[in-house]
N, C-alpha and C positions, 0 to 999 in steps of 0.2 A: 747173530746173523750179520753178514757183511752189509754195509751200507753202500753197495755198489750195484749198478744196473748191469745185468749180463748182456743186454742188447746194445745199449749206447756206450757202456763203459764209464758212465758218469759216476763220480764219487764225491766225497766231501771236499769242500774248499775251505781255506783259512783266510780270515780277514779280521777286521777290527770293529768293535762297537765304539762309536765316537759320541761322547756326551756333548751337551751344550757348552760345557767348559773346555771342550776339545781334549778331554782325557781319553786315552785309547786303551782298550783291553781286548785281548785276543778272543775270538769266537770262531765257531765252525758254521759254515753254510752247508746244510745237508740236502741231498737230492730229494725230489718229491717222489718217494717210493710208495707204490701201492701194491697190494696183493690182489691178483686177478687170476681167474680160471679161464683157460682157453680150450676149446674143443678141437681135438686133432681128428679130422675126418678119416685120414689114412689108417689110424690105429684104433679108432672108435673109442676114445677115452678122453678125459679131461687132463690137462696138465696145469699145475699151479705155478705161476711165476711171480716174483717180487720185482717189478720193473717200474721205471719212471713213467710219467705221463707222456713224455716224448717218445718212449719206447712203445707205448700203446698206439700212438699215432703212426709210428713206423709199421706196426703190425696191421693197423687198419688199411694202410696204403698198399703194402706188399703181400699181406697174408701171413698167417702163423707158420704154415709149412715152409715157405720160402725163407722166413727169418730164422727159424730153427735150423734149417739146412745150412744157412750162412754161418750161424754160430758154431755148428759142428765142424765146418770146413776151417774156420779160423782157429779152433782149438787144435785141429790136426796139424795145421801148418806151424803154429807157435809151439806146440808141445810135442 
């Protein structure tokens, strides 16, 4: 499964672990992905999304219907 949020587009970042002796080794910073079910009132069904906690806040603010419509429009424009 991809480690990317479909709503915010956030994905893994790359950085360094830095020890007390200032040794640097590569590491990945993963987004805070959560599995969550949302109720779609228009379709009378649940939809399961794997989104970041930031994406959950966006859905709380704008509503699931508006966010999904925006995702569909972005896919149509880019694809």
